[in-house]
Structure formats: structure tokens, C-alpha cells
N, CA, C, O and the ligand as a Tripos MOL2 file, in Angstrom:
@<TRIPOS>MOLECULE
protein
  305   303    77     0     0
PROTEIN
NO_CHARGES

@<TRIPOS>ATOM
      1 N          -2.3690    8.9430  -22.8190 N.3       1 LEU1
      2 CA         -1.2650    8.0800  -22.6970 C.3       1 LEU1
      3 C          -1.7970    6.7400  -23.3160 C.2       1 LEU1
      4 O          -2.9670    6.3970  -23.1520 O.2       1 LEU1
      5 N          -0.7860    5.9050  -24.1190 N.am      2 ILE2
      6 CA         -1.0910    4.7370  -24.4680 C.3       2 ILE2
      7 C           0.1150    3.8650  -24.1090 C.2       2 ILE2
      8 O           1.2500    4.2390  -24.4040 O.2       2 ILE2
      9 N          -0.1350    2.5960  -23.4160 N.am      3 PHE3
     10 CA          0.6780    1.7130  -22.8620 C.3       3 PHE3
     11 C           0.7910    0.4410  -23.8290 C.2       3 PHE3
     12 O          -0.2410    0.0050  -24.3380 O.2       3 PHE3
     13 N           1.8750   -0.0870  -24.0600 N.am      4 ARG4
     14 CA          1.8960   -1.6590  -24.8120 C.3       4 ARG4
     15 C           2.2290   -2.3370  -23.5130 C.2       4 ARG4
     16 O           3.1510   -1.8800  -22.8360 O.2       4 ARG4
     17 N           1.5300   -3.4280  -23.0940 N.am      5 THR5
     18 CA          1.8020   -3.8200  -21.9220 C.3       5 THR5
     19 C           1.0810   -5.4630  -21.9850 C.2       5 THR5
     20 O           0.1350   -5.7180  -22.7310 O.2       5 THR5
     21 N           1.6790   -6.4200  -21.1220 N.am      6 ASP6
     22 CA          0.9940   -7.7500  -20.8540 C.3       6 ASP6
     23 C           0.2280   -7.5900  -19.4180 C.2       6 ASP6
     24 O          -0.5230   -8.4990  -19.0670 O.2       6 ASP6
     25 N           0.3830   -6.6110  -18.7070 N.am      7 LEU7
     26 CA         -0.5470   -6.5970  -17.4950 C.3       7 LEU7
     27 C          -1.8800   -6.2620  -17.7140 C.2       7 LEU7
     28 O          -2.3610   -5.6680  -18.6790 O.2       7 LEU7
     29 N          -2.4260   -6.7020  -16.7240 N.am      8 ALA8
     30 CA         -3.9820   -6.3420  -16.6310 C.3       8 ALA8
     31 C          -3.8030   -4.7670  -16.2330 C.2       8 ALA8
     32 O          -2.7210   -4.3390  -15.8330 O.2       8 ALA8
     33 N          -4.9130   -3.9780  -16.3710 N.am      9 PRO9
     34 CA         -4.7610   -2.7170  -15.9190 C.3       9 PRO9
     35 C          -4.8670   -2.6190  -14.4330 C.2       9 PRO9
     36 O          -4.2970   -1.6760  -13.8830 O.2       9 PRO9
     37 N          -5.4840   -3.4210  -13.7760 N.am     10 ALA10
     38 CA         -5.3960   -3.5280  -12.1570 C.3      10 ALA10
     39 C          -4.0790   -3.6100  -11.8140 C.2      10 ALA10
     40 O          -3.7530   -3.0770  -10.7530 O.2      10 ALA10
     41 N          -3.1030   -4.2540  -12.5850 N.am     11 ASP11
     42 CA         -1.8650   -4.6500  -11.9460 C.3      11 ASP11
     43 C          -0.8870   -3.3990  -12.5770 C.2      11 ASP11
     44 O           0.3320   -3.5080  -12.4490 O.2      11 ASP11
     45 N          -1.3150   -2.5180  -13.0840 N.am     12 PHE12
     46 CA         -0.3050   -1.5490  -13.5970 C.3      12 PHE12
     47 C           0.5060   -0.9320  -12.3140 C.2      12 PHE12
     48 O           0.0160   -0.8800  -11.1860 O.2      12 PHE12
     49 N           1.6780   -0.5230  -12.6160 N.am     13 PRO13
     50 CA          2.3710    0.2810  -11.4560 C.3      13 PRO13
     51 C           1.9020    1.5420  -11.2550 C.2      13 PRO13
     52 O           1.7240    2.3550  -12.1620 O.2      13 PRO13
     53 N           1.6740    1.7560   -9.9770 N.am     14 LYS14
     54 CA          0.9920    3.1880   -9.7640 C.3      14 LYS14
     55 C           1.6780    4.3400   -8.8950 C.2      14 LYS14
     56 O           2.5070    3.9970   -8.0520 O.2      14 LYS14
     57 N           1.3990    5.5510   -9.0460 N.am     15 GLU15
     58 CA          1.9330    6.5200   -8.3060 C.3      15 GLU15
     59 C           1.2140    6.5160   -6.8710 C.2      15 GLU15
     60 O           0.3110    5.6970   -6.6990 O.2      15 GLU15
     61 N           1.5130    7.2580   -5.9920 N.am     16 ALA16
     62 CA          0.8540    7.4330   -4.7370 C.3      16 ALA16
     63 C          -0.6230    7.9840   -4.9510 C.2      16 ALA16
     64 O          -1.5590    7.6010   -4.2490 O.2      16 ALA16
     65 N          -0.7580    8.9130   -5.9790 N.am     17 ASP17
     66 CA         -2.0230    9.3710   -6.3820 C.3      17 ASP17
     67 C          -3.1320    8.4980   -7.0470 C.2      17 ASP17
     68 O          -4.3110    8.8010   -7.2320 O.2      17 ASP17
     69 N          -2.4460    7.2880   -7.3780 N.am     18 GLY18
     70 CA         -3.3210    6.2540   -8.2260 C.3      18 GLY18
     71 C          -3.0790    6.4330   -9.6430 C.2      18 GLY18
     72 O          -3.6130    5.6020  -10.3770 O.2      18 GLY18
     73 N          -2.3750    7.3560  -10.1840 N.am     19 SER19
     74 CA         -2.2370    7.5090  -11.3740 C.3      19 SER19
     75 C          -1.0400    6.4350  -11.8890 C.2      19 SER19
     76 O          -0.1270    6.0640  -11.1510 O.2      19 SER19
     77 N          -1.2210    5.9760  -13.3780 N.am     20 VAL20
     78 CA         -0.0670    4.8530  -13.6390 C.3      20 VAL20
     79 C           1.3020    5.6130  -13.7740 C.2      20 VAL20
     80 O           1.5350    6.7280  -14.2400 O.2      20 VAL20
     81 N           2.0990    4.7120  -13.2490 N.am     21 GLN21
     82 CA          3.6410    5.1300  -13.3000 C.3      21 GLN21
     83 C           4.0670    4.9940  -14.6930 C.2      21 GLN21
     84 O           4.1310    3.9590  -15.3550 O.2      21 GLN21
     85 N           4.3760    6.3130  -15.0760 N.am     22 GLU22
     86 CA          4.3820    6.1460  -16.7980 C.3      22 GLU22
     87 C           5.7590    5.5220  -17.1210 C.2      22 GLU22
     88 O           5.8200    5.0850  -18.2710 O.2      22 GLU22
     89 N           6.7600    5.3940  -16.4560 N.am     23 ASN23
     90 CA          7.9390    4.6020  -16.7670 C.3      23 ASN23
     91 C           8.1330    3.4280  -15.8510 C.2      23 ASN23
     92 O           9.2440    2.9580  -15.6040 O.2      23 ASN23
     93 N           6.9750    2.9640  -15.3450 N.am     24 GLY24
     94 CA          7.1210    1.7710  -14.2810 C.3      24 GLY24
     95 C           7.1580    0.5330  -15.1540 C.2      24 GLY24
     96 O           6.9460    0.4880  -16.3660 O.2      24 GLY24
     97 N           7.4760   -0.5140  -14.2960 N.am     25 GLN25
     98 CA          7.8280   -1.9900  -14.7480 C.3      25 GLN25
     99 C           6.6730   -2.3570  -15.5050 C.2      25 GLN25
    100 O           5.5880   -1.9950  -15.0480 O.2      25 GLN25
    101 N           6.6920   -3.0300  -16.6150 N.am     26 GLY26
    102 CA          5.5080   -3.8260  -17.1910 C.3      26 GLY26
    103 C           4.8690   -3.0280  -18.1830 C.2      26 GLY26
    104 O           4.3060   -3.6460  -19.0860 O.2      26 GLY26
    105 N           4.8380   -1.8130  -18.2020 N.am     27 VAL27
    106 CA          4.1160   -0.8840  -19.1310 C.3      27 VAL27
    107 C           5.2010   -0.1720  -20.1150 C.2      27 VAL27
    108 O           6.2670    0.2750  -19.6900 O.2      27 VAL27
    109 N           4.8860   -0.1300  -21.1910 N.am     28 ASP28
    110 CA          5.7570    0.4670  -22.2780 C.3      28 ASP28
    111 C           4.9990    1.7190  -22.8520 C.2      28 ASP28
    112 O           4.2430    1.5700  -23.8110 O.2      28 ASP28
    113 N           5.1750    2.8340  -22.3300 N.am     29 LYS29
    114 CA          4.5130    4.1320  -23.0200 C.3      29 LYS29
    115 C           4.8510    4.3020  -24.3360 C.2      29 LYS29
    116 O           6.0400    4.4580  -24.6110 O.2      29 LYS29
    117 N           3.8910    4.3000  -25.3350 N.am     30 ILE30
    118 CA          4.2290    4.2930  -26.7670 C.3      30 ILE30
    119 C           3.7550    5.6820  -27.2530 C.2      30 ILE30
    120 O           4.2420    6.1290  -28.2920 O.2      30 ILE30
    121 N           2.7970    6.4190  -26.5360 N.am     31 SER31
    122 CA          2.1470    7.5840  -27.2100 C.3      31 SER31
    123 C           2.0360    8.4860  -25.6810 C.2      31 SER31
    124 O           1.7370    8.1080  -24.5480 O.2      31 SER31
    125 N           2.4230    9.8490  -26.2330 N.am     32 ASP32
    126 CA          2.1830   10.9640  -24.9850 C.3      32 ASP32
    127 C           1.8030   12.1280  -25.7540 C.2      32 ASP32
    128 O           1.9460   12.2320  -26.9720 O.2      32 ASP32
    129 N           1.3550   12.9220  -25.0510 N.am     33 GLY33
    130 CA          1.1260   14.4230  -25.8600 C.3      33 GLY33
    131 C           0.0450   15.3060  -24.8680 C.2      33 GLY33
    132 O          -0.3800   14.9880  -23.7570 O.2      33 GLY33
    133 N          -0.1850   16.2900  -25.5190 N.am     34 ASP34
    134 CA         -1.1990   17.2040  -24.8030 C.3      34 ASP34
    135 C          -2.4450   16.7510  -24.1050 C.2      34 ASP34
    136 O          -3.2140   15.9900  -24.6920 O.2      34 ASP34
    137 N          -2.7010   17.1840  -22.8510 N.am     35 ASN35
    138 CA         -4.0210   16.7850  -22.4740 C.3      35 ASN35
    139 C          -5.2580   17.2860  -23.2560 C.2      35 ASN35
    140 O          -5.2000   18.3680  -23.8410 O.2      35 ASN35
    141 N          -6.2590   16.6040  -23.2770 N.am     36 ILE36
    142 CA         -7.4090   16.8100  -24.0880 C.3      36 ILE36
    143 C          -8.4290   17.5920  -23.4810 C.2      36 ILE36
    144 O          -8.9540   16.8030  -22.6960 O.2      36 ILE36
    145 N          -9.0400   18.7240  -23.3820 N.am     37 ASP37
    146 CA        -10.0680   19.4070  -22.7740 C.3      37 ASP37
    147 C         -11.2820   18.6250  -22.8210 C.2      37 ASP37
    148 O         -11.4330   17.7300  -23.6520 O.2      37 ASP37
    149 N         -12.1830   18.9410  -21.9310 N.am     38 PRO38
    150 CA        -13.5770   18.0480  -22.0970 C.3      38 PRO38
    151 C         -14.2800   18.8450  -23.2740 C.2      38 PRO38
    152 O         -14.3380   20.0560  -23.4890 O.2      38 PRO38
    153 N         -14.8090   17.7240  -23.9840 N.am     39 GLY39
    154 CA        -15.6010   18.1270  -25.2030 C.3      39 GLY39
    155 C         -14.8190   18.2070  -26.3370 C.2      39 GLY39
    156 O         -15.3930   18.2170  -27.4260 O.2      39 GLY39
    157 N         -13.3480   18.2780  -26.2750 N.am     40 LYS40
    158 CA        -12.6920   18.4130  -27.4540 C.3      40 LYS40
    159 C         -11.8720   17.4160  -27.9190 C.2      40 LYS40
    160 O         -11.4700   16.5730  -27.1170 O.2      40 LYS40
    161 N         -11.5280   17.3600  -29.1710 N.am     41 ILE41
    162 CA        -10.9080   16.1090  -29.8550 C.3      41 ILE41
    163 C          -9.6120   16.3600  -30.1250 C.2      41 ILE41
    164 O          -9.2540   17.5380  -30.1290 O.2      41 ILE41
    165 N          -8.7280   15.3900  -30.3810 N.am     42 GLN42
    166 CA         -7.2980   15.5470  -30.8890 C.3      42 GLN42
    167 C          -6.8500   14.1610  -31.7200 C.2      42 GLN42
    168 O          -7.0020   12.9670  -31.4620 O.2      42 GLN42
    169 N          -6.2340   14.8650  -32.8250 N.am     43 ASP43
    170 CA         -5.7500   13.7810  -33.6630 C.3      43 ASP43
    171 C          -4.3690   13.3220  -33.1810 C.2      43 ASP43
    172 O          -3.5470   14.1340  -32.7560 O.2      43 ASP43
    173 N          -4.1230   11.9880  -33.2540 N.am     44 ARG44
    174 CA         -2.7530   11.6960  -32.8050 C.3      44 ARG44
    175 C          -2.4790   10.2520  -33.8050 C.2      44 ARG44
    176 O          -3.3660    9.4650  -34.1350 O.2      44 ARG44
    177 N          -1.3890   10.1780  -34.0810 N.am     45 THR45
    178 CA         -0.9160    9.0110  -34.8980 C.3      45 THR45
    179 C          -0.2070    8.0280  -34.0040 C.2      45 THR45
    180 O           0.6380    8.4680  -33.2250 O.2      45 THR45
    181 N          -0.4770    6.7020  -34.0440 N.am     46 VAL46
    182 CA         -0.0840    5.7830  -33.0960 C.3      46 VAL46
    183 C           0.3960    4.6300  -33.9140 C.2      46 VAL46
    184 O          -0.2970    4.2100  -34.8400 O.2      46 VAL46
    185 N           1.4850    4.1290  -33.6330 N.am     47 ASP47
    186 CA          1.9320    2.8790  -34.2120 C.3      47 ASP47
    187 C           1.5900    1.7090  -33.3280 C.2      47 ASP47
    188 O           2.1100    1.4120  -32.2520 O.2      47 ASP47
    189 N           0.4380    0.9850  -34.0990 N.am     48 LEU48
    190 CA         -0.1780   -0.1270  -33.5360 C.3      48 LEU48
    191 C           0.1250   -1.5710  -34.4160 C.2      48 LEU48
    192 O          -0.6490   -2.5260  -34.4900 O.2      48 LEU48
    193 N           1.4010   -1.4590  -35.0280 N.am     49 THR49
    194 CA          1.7710   -2.4410  -35.9780 C.3      49 THR49
    195 C           2.4120   -3.8280  -35.1810 C.2      49 THR49
    196 O           2.6200   -4.8920  -35.7640 O.2      49 THR49
    197 N           2.6230   -3.6330  -34.0180 N.am     50 GLN50
    198 CA          3.1870   -4.7040  -33.1800 C.3      50 GLN50
    199 C           1.9510   -5.4770  -32.5930 C.2      50 GLN50
    200 O           1.1600   -4.8180  -31.9180 O.2      50 GLN50
    201 N           1.7410   -6.6600  -32.7660 N.am     51 PRO51
    202 CA          0.4860   -7.2350  -32.0280 C.3      51 PRO51
    203 C           0.7940   -7.2430  -30.5780 C.2      51 PRO51
    204 O           1.9300   -7.3370  -30.1140 O.2      51 PRO51
    205 N          -0.3650   -7.1320  -29.8590 N.am     52 GLY52
    206 CA          0.0070   -7.1530  -28.4390 C.3      52 GLY52
    207 C          -1.3740   -6.2660  -27.9310 C.2      52 GLY52
    208 O          -2.2650   -5.8550  -28.6750 O.2      52 GLY52
    209 N          -1.2970   -6.1130  -26.6200 N.am     53 THR53
    210 CA         -2.2550   -5.2850  -25.9300 C.3      53 THR53
    211 C          -2.0800   -3.9220  -25.7760 C.2      53 THR53
    212 O          -0.9550   -3.6940  -25.3310 O.2      53 THR53
    213 N          -2.6820   -3.0050  -25.9470 N.am     54 TYR54
    214 CA         -2.5090   -1.6700  -25.6180 C.3      54 TYR54
    215 C          -3.7050   -1.1050  -24.8280 C.2      54 TYR54
    216 O          -4.8790   -1.4740  -24.8750 O.2      54 TYR54
    217 N          -3.1370   -0.1120  -24.0820 N.am     55 VAL55
    218 CA         -4.0890    0.3180  -23.0800 C.3      55 VAL55
    219 C          -4.0980    1.6200  -23.1510 C.2      55 VAL55
    220 O          -3.1300    2.1460  -22.6040 O.2      55 VAL55
    221 N          -5.0970    2.5490  -23.7890 N.am     56 PHE56
    222 CA         -5.4330    4.0410  -23.7730 C.3      56 PHE56
    223 C          -5.8330    4.4880  -22.4530 C.2      56 PHE56
    224 O          -6.8960    4.1460  -21.9340 O.2      56 PHE56
    225 N          -4.8880    5.3350  -21.8530 N.am     57 VAL57
    226 CA         -5.3270    5.7530  -20.5220 C.3      57 VAL57
    227 C          -5.3370    7.2720  -20.3910 C.2      57 VAL57
    228 O          -4.5090    7.9850  -20.9570 O.2      57 VAL57
    229 N          -6.4240    7.7760  -19.5300 N.am     58 CYS58
    230 CA         -6.2670    9.1270  -19.0030 C.3      58 CYS58
    231 C          -5.5660    9.1960  -17.7620 C.2      58 CYS58
    232 O          -6.0010    8.5880  -16.7840 O.2      58 CYS58
    233 N          -4.4960    9.8940  -17.7050 N.am     59 ASN59
    234 CA         -3.7090    9.8770  -16.3930 C.3      59 ASN59
    235 C          -3.6880   11.1060  -15.5210 C.2      59 ASN59
    236 O          -2.7180   11.4710  -14.8570 O.2      59 ASN59
    237 N          -4.8000   11.6760  -15.5890 N.am     60 LEU60
    238 CA         -5.0320   12.8540  -14.7080 C.3      60 LEU60
    239 C          -5.1620   11.9280  -13.4110 C.2      60 LEU60
    240 O          -5.5080   10.7470  -13.4450 O.2      60 LEU60
    241 N          -4.8250   12.6610  -12.2460 N.am     61 PRO61
    242 CA         -4.9160   12.1030  -11.1300 C.3      61 PRO61
    243 C          -6.5580   11.6120  -10.6990 C.2      61 PRO61
    244 O          -7.4330   12.4770  -10.6420 O.2      61 PRO61
    245 N          -6.8280   10.3780  -10.4530 N.am     62 GLY62
    246 CA         -7.8440    9.8410  -10.1570 C.3      62 GLY62
    247 C          -8.7790    9.2320  -11.3100 C.2      62 GLY62
    248 O          -9.7430    8.4930  -11.1110 O.2      62 GLY62
    249 N          -8.3420    9.6520  -12.4750 N.am     63 HIS63
    250 CA         -9.1180    9.2460  -13.6300 C.3      63 HIS63
    251 C          -8.8870    7.6860  -14.0570 C.2      63 HIS63
    252 O          -9.8180    6.9620  -14.4100 O.2      63 HIS63
    253 N          -7.5550    7.2720  -13.9820 N.am     64 PHE64
    254 CA         -7.3290    5.7470  -14.2060 C.3      64 PHE64
    255 C          -8.2440    4.9860  -13.1950 C.2      64 PHE64
    256 O          -9.1060    4.1960  -13.5790 O.2      64 PHE64
    257 N          -8.0070    5.2690  -11.8820 N.am     65 ALA65
    258 CA         -8.7240    4.5110  -10.9180 C.3      65 ALA65
    259 C         -10.2680    4.5880  -11.0570 C.2      65 ALA65
    260 O         -10.9530    3.6750  -10.5960 O.2      65 ALA65
    261 N         -10.7420    5.4790  -11.5790 N.am     66 ALA66
    262 CA        -12.1700    5.8880  -12.0120 C.3      66 ALA66
    263 C         -12.4920    5.0420  -13.2260 C.2      66 ALA66
    264 O         -13.6550    5.1500  -13.6170 O.2      66 ALA66
    265 N         -11.6940    4.2110  -13.9120 N.am     67 GLY67
    266 CA        -11.9200    3.4700  -14.9630 C.3      67 GLY67
    267 C         -11.7030    4.1250  -16.5140 C.2      67 GLY67
    268 O         -12.0170    3.5330  -17.5470 O.2      67 GLY67
    269 N         -11.1480    5.3640  -16.4530 N.am     68 ILE68
    270 CA        -11.0640    6.1260  -17.6770 C.3      68 ILE68
    271 C          -9.8000    5.6230  -18.5800 C.2      68 ILE68
    272 O          -8.7850    6.2810  -18.8120 O.2      68 ILE68
    273 N         -10.0730    4.4090  -19.0000 N.am     69 TYR69
    274 CA         -9.0580    3.7380  -19.9150 C.3      69 TYR69
    275 C          -9.7420    2.8420  -20.8910 C.2      69 TYR69
    276 O         -10.8990    2.4470  -20.7440 O.2      69 TYR69
    277 N          -8.9790    2.5460  -21.8810 N.am     70 SER70
    278 CA         -9.5820    1.5090  -22.9160 C.3      70 SER70
    279 C          -8.6240    0.5770  -23.4020 C.2      70 SER70
    280 O          -7.5000    0.9780  -23.7030 O.2      70 SER70
    281 N          -8.9800   -0.7810  -23.5280 N.am     71 THR71
    282 CA         -7.9220   -1.7370  -23.8690 C.3      71 THR71
    283 C          -8.2350   -2.1160  -25.4940 C.2      71 THR71
    284 O          -9.3710   -2.4050  -25.8680 O.2      71 THR71
    285 N          -7.2650   -2.0810  -26.2510 N.am     72 VAL72
    286 CA         -7.1520   -2.3810  -27.6190 C.3      72 VAL72
    287 C          -6.1290   -3.5720  -27.7780 C.2      72 VAL72
    288 O          -4.9540   -3.5330  -27.4130 O.2      72 VAL72
    289 N          -6.7670   -4.6380  -28.3840 N.am     73 THR73
    290 CA         -5.9100   -5.9740  -28.6550 C.3      73 THR73
    291 C          -5.3650   -5.9040  -30.0890 C.2      73 THR73
    292 O          -6.2720   -5.6120  -30.8680 O.2      73 THR73
    293 N          -4.4340   -6.0390  -30.5590 N.am     74 VAL74
    294 CA         -3.9910   -6.2130  -32.0410 C.3      74 VAL74
    295 C          -3.4370   -7.6400  -32.0850 C.2      74 VAL74
    296 O          -2.4750   -8.0780  -31.4540 O.2      74 VAL74
    297 N          -4.2610   -8.3010  -32.9830 N.am     75 SER75
    298 CA         -3.9490   -9.7160  -33.2740 C.3      75 SER75
    299 C          -2.9040  -10.0340  -34.3990 C.2      75 SER75
    300 O          -3.0250   -9.3720  -35.4300 O.2      75 SER75
    301 N          -1.9450  -10.9100  -34.3440 N.am     76 PRO76
    302 CA         -1.0190  -11.1670  -35.3220 C.3      76 PRO76
    303 C          -1.6400  -11.4390  -36.6920 C.2      76 PRO76
    304 O          -0.9190  -11.6830  -37.6590 O.2      76 PRO76
    305 CU         -9.4690   11.8230  -17.4450 Cu       77 CU77
@<TRIPOS>BOND
     1     1     2 1
     2     2     3 1
     3     3     4 2
     4     3     5 am
     5     5     6 1
     6     6     7 1
     7     7     8 2
     8     7     9 am
     9     9    10 1
    10    10    11 1
    11    11    12 2
    12    11    13 am
    13    13    14 1
    14    14    15 1
    15    15    16 2
    16    15    17 am
    17    17    18 1
    18    18    19 1
    19    19    20 2
    20    19    21 am
    21    21    22 1
    22    22    23 1
    23    23    24 2
    24    23    25 am
    25    25    26 1
    26    26    27 1
    27    27    28 2
    28    27    29 am
    29    29    30 1
    30    30    31 1
    31    31    32 2
    32    31    33 am
    33    33    34 1
    34    34    35 1
    35    35    36 2
    36    35    37 am
    37    37    38 1
    38    38    39 1
    39    39    40 2
    40    39    41 am
    41    41    42 1
    42    42    43 1
    43    43    44 2
    44    43    45 am
    45    45    46 1
    46    46    47 1
    47    47    48 2
    48    47    49 am
    49    49    50 1
    50    50    51 1
    51    51    52 2
    52    51    53 am
    53    53    54 1
    54    54    55 1
    55    55    56 2
    56    55    57 am
    57    57    58 1
    58    58    59 1
    59    59    60 2
    60    59    61 am
    61    61    62 1
    62    62    63 1
    63    63    64 2
    64    63    65 am
    65    65    66 1
    66    66    67 1
    67    67    68 2
    68    67    69 am
    69    69    70 1
    70    70    71 1
    71    71    72 2
    72    71    73 am
    73    73    74 1
    74    74    75 1
    75    75    76 2
    76    75    77 am
    77    77    78 1
    78    78    79 1
    79    79    80 2
    80    79    81 am
    81    81    82 1
    82    82    83 1
    83    83    84 2
    84    83    85 am
    85    85    86 1
    86    86    87 1
    87    87    88 2
    88    87    89 am
    89    89    90 1
    90    90    91 1
    91    91    92 2
    92    91    93 am
    93    93    94 1
    94    94    95 1
    95    95    96 2
    96    95    97 am
    97    97    98 1
    98    98    99 1
    99    99   100 2
   100    99   101 am
   101   101   102 1
   102   102   103 1
   103   103   104 2
   104   103   105 am
   105   105   106 1
   106   106   107 1
   107   107   108 2
   108   107   109 am
   109   109   110 1
   110   110   111 1
   111   111   112 2
   112   111   113 am
   113   113   114 1
   114   114   115 1
   115   115   116 2
   116   115   117 am
   117   117   118 1
   118   118   119 1
   119   119   120 2
   120   119   121 am
   121   121   122 1
   122   122   123 1
   123   123   124 2
   124   123   125 am
   125   125   126 1
   126   126   127 1
   127   127   128 2
   128   127   129 am
   129   129   130 1
   130   130   131 1
   131   131   132 2
   132   131   133 am
   133   133   134 1
   134   134   135 1
   135   135   136 2
   136   135   137 am
   137   137   138 1
   138   138   139 1
   139   139   140 2
   140   139   141 am
   141   141   142 1
   142   142   143 1
   143   143   144 2
   144   143   145 am
   145   145   146 1
   146   146   147 1
   147   147   148 2
   148   147   149 am
   149   149   150 1
   150   150   151 1
   151   151   152 2
   152   151   153 am
   153   153   154 1
   154   154   155 1
   155   155   156 2
   156   155   157 am
   157   157   158 1
   158   158   159 1
   159   159   160 2
   160   159   161 am
   161   161   162 1
   162   162   163 1
   163   163   164 2
   164   163   165 am
   165   165   166 1
   166   166   167 1
   167   167   168 2
   168   167   169 am
   169   169   170 1
   170   170   171 1
   171   171   172 2
   172   171   173 am
   173   173   174 1
   174   174   175 1
   175   175   176 2
   176   175   177 am
   177   177   178 1
   178   178   179 1
   179   179   180 2
   180   179   181 am
   181   181   182 1
   182   182   183 1
   183   183   184 2
   184   183   185 am
   185   185   186 1
   186   186   187 1
   187   187   188 2
   188   187   189 am
   189   189   190 1
   190   190   191 1
   191   191   192 2
   192   191   193 am
   193   193   194 1
   194   194   195 1
   195   195   196 2
   196   195   197 am
   197   197   198 1
   198   198   199 1
   199   199   200 2
   200   199   201 am
   201   201   202 1
   202   202   203 1
   203   203   204 2
   204   203   205 am
   205   205   206 1
   206   206   207 1
   207   207   208 2
   208   207   209 am
   209   209   210 1
   210   210   211 1
   211   211   212 2
   212   211   213 am
   213   213   214 1
   214   214   215 1
   215   215   216 2
   216   215   217 am
   217   217   218 1
   218   218   219 1
   219   219   220 2
   220   219   221 am
   221   221   222 1
   222   222   223 1
   223   223   224 2
   224   223   225 am
   225   225   226 1
   226   226   227 1
   227   227   228 2
   228   227   229 am
   229   229   230 1
   230   230   231 1
   231   231   232 2
   232   231   233 am
   233   233   234 1
   234   234   235 1
   235   235   236 2
   236   235   237 am
   237   237   238 1
   238   238   239 1
   239   239   240 2
   240   239   241 am
   241   241   242 1
   242   242   243 1
   243   243   244 2
   244   243   245 am
   245   245   246 1
   246   246   247 1
   247   247   248 2
   248   247   249 am
   249   249   250 1
   250   250   251 1
   251   251   252 2
   252   251   253 am
   253   253   254 1
   254   254   255 1
   255   255   256 2
   256   255   257 am
   257   257   258 1
   258   258   259 1
   259   259   260 2
   260   259   261 am
   261   261   262 1
   262   262   263 1
   263   263   264 2
   264   263   265 am
   265   265   266 1
   266   266   267 1
   267   267   268 2
   268   267   269 am
   269   269   270 1
   270   270   271 1
   271   271   272 2
   272   271   273 am
   273   273   274 1
   274   274   275 1
   275   275   276 2
   276   275   277 am
   277   277   278 1
   278   278   279 1
   279   279   280 2
   280   279   281 am
   281   281   282 1
   282   282   283 1
   283   283   284 2
   284   283   285 am
   285   285   286 1
   286   286   287 1
   287   287   288 2
   288   287   289 am
   289   289   290 1
   290   290   291 1
   291   291   292 2
   292   291   293 am
   293   293   294 1
   294   294   295 1
   295   295   296 2
   296   295   297 am
   297   297   298 1
   298   298   299 1
   299   299   300 2
   300   299   301 am
   301   301   302 1
   302   302   303 1
   303   303   304 2
@<TRIPOS>SUBSTRUCTURE
     1 LEU1         2 RESIDUE 1 A LEU
     2 ILE2         6 RESIDUE 1 A ILE
     3 PHE3        10 RESIDUE 1 A PHE
     4 ARG4        14 RESIDUE 1 A ARG
     5 THR5        18 RESIDUE 1 A THR
     6 ASP6        22 RESIDUE 1 A ASP
     7 LEU7        26 RESIDUE 1 A LEU
     8 ALA8        30 RESIDUE 1 A ALA
     9 PRO9        34 RESIDUE 1 A PRO
    10 ALA10       38 RESIDUE 1 A ALA
    11 ASP11       42 RESIDUE 1 A ASP
    12 PHE12       46 RESIDUE 1 A PHE
    13 PRO13       50 RESIDUE 1 A PRO
    14 LYS14       54 RESIDUE 1 A LYS
    15 GLU15       58 RESIDUE 1 A GLU
    16 ALA16       62 RESIDUE 1 A ALA
    17 ASP17       66 RESIDUE 1 A ASP
    18 GLY18       70 RESIDUE 1 A GLY
    19 SER19       74 RESIDUE 1 A SER
    20 VAL20       78 RESIDUE 1 A VAL
    21 GLN21       82 RESIDUE 1 A GLN
    22 GLU22       86 RESIDUE 1 A GLU
    23 ASN23       90 RESIDUE 1 A ASN
    24 GLY24       94 RESIDUE 1 A GLY
    25 GLN25       98 RESIDUE 1 A GLN
    26 GLY26      102 RESIDUE 1 A GLY
    27 VAL27      106 RESIDUE 1 A VAL
    28 ASP28      110 RESIDUE 1 A ASP
    29 LYS29      114 RESIDUE 1 A LYS
    30 ILE30      118 RESIDUE 1 A ILE
    31 SER31      122 RESIDUE 1 A SER
    32 ASP32      126 RESIDUE 1 A ASP
    33 GLY33      130 RESIDUE 1 A GLY
    34 ASP34      134 RESIDUE 1 A ASP
    35 ASN35      138 RESIDUE 1 A ASN
    36 ILE36      142 RESIDUE 1 A ILE
    37 ASP37      146 RESIDUE 1 A ASP
    38 PRO38      150 RESIDUE 1 A PRO
    39 GLY39      154 RESIDUE 1 A GLY
    40 LYS40      158 RESIDUE 1 A LYS
    41 ILE41      162 RESIDUE 1 A ILE
    42 GLN42      166 RESIDUE 1 A GLN
    43 ASP43      170 RESIDUE 1 A ASP
    44 ARG44      174 RESIDUE 1 A ARG
    45 THR45      178 RESIDUE 1 A THR
    46 VAL46      182 RESIDUE 1 A VAL
    47 ASP47      186 RESIDUE 1 A ASP
    48 LEU48      190 RESIDUE 1 A LEU
    49 THR49      194 RESIDUE 1 A THR
    50 GLN50      198 RESIDUE 1 A GLN
    51 PRO51      202 RESIDUE 1 A PRO
    52 GLY52      206 RESIDUE 1 A GLY
    53 THR53      210 RESIDUE 1 A THR
    54 TYR54      214 RESIDUE 1 A TYR
    55 VAL55      218 RESIDUE 1 A VAL
    56 PHE56      222 RESIDUE 1 A PHE
    57 VAL57      226 RESIDUE 1 A VAL
    58 CYS58      230 RESIDUE 1 A CYS
    59 ASN59      234 RESIDUE 1 A ASN
    60 LEU60      238 RESIDUE 1 A LEU
    61 PRO61      242 RESIDUE 1 A PRO
    62 GLY62      246 RESIDUE 1 A GLY
    63 HIS63      250 RESIDUE 1 A HIS
    64 PHE64      254 RESIDUE 1 A PHE
    65 ALA65      258 RESIDUE 1 A ALA
    66 ALA66      262 RESIDUE 1 A ALA
    67 GLY67      266 RESIDUE 1 A GLY
    68 ILE68      270 RESIDUE 1 A ILE
    69 TYR69      274 RESIDUE 1 A TYR
    70 SER70      278 RESIDUE 1 A SER
    71 THR71      282 RESIDUE 1 A THR
    72 VAL72      286 RESIDUE 1 A VAL
    73 THR73      290 RESIDUE 1 A THR
    74 VAL74      294 RESIDUE 1 A VAL
    75 SER75      298 RESIDUE 1 A SER
    76 PRO76      302 RESIDUE 1 A PRO
    77 CU77       305 GROUP 0 **** ****
């Protein structure tokens, strides 16, 4: 999943299992798709034309809490 957000990942809205609440307040989900199996790759086209902070998240239970996310900043 990819969210555009002004929140720090630690402040993301969470489900009871610790995953990110996909339609929660303060995170705007801009990309979703099939899960990617370990060792596999996936092509995906994502619109990053708007400046801001984007967080790429693995939202399987426990994975976000384990730090499986990456932040990308798009400057104006
Ligand atoms: Cu994962």
C-alpha cells in the first residue's frame, strides 16, 4: 500500500492487530494491489506528481509494526 500523508508513521491510525487503518484519518491511500510473495517482484504505476510525503507500507499483520515501510518525499 502507498499512503500520502503528513503524519509520521508512528502516528498512523492503526487496527487492533497493529496494521495501518487503510481508510483512517490522516492517511490517503493512493495505491493498493495484490500481495507480493517473498522473493517475487511486482510492477506498479503510482502517481507521485503531487509534492508531499508518501509511505510505502507492507500491511500484513505485524509487518508495519516491524518496520516494513519506506518513506519517499516528493519536493515541489
Ligand atoms: Cu510484509
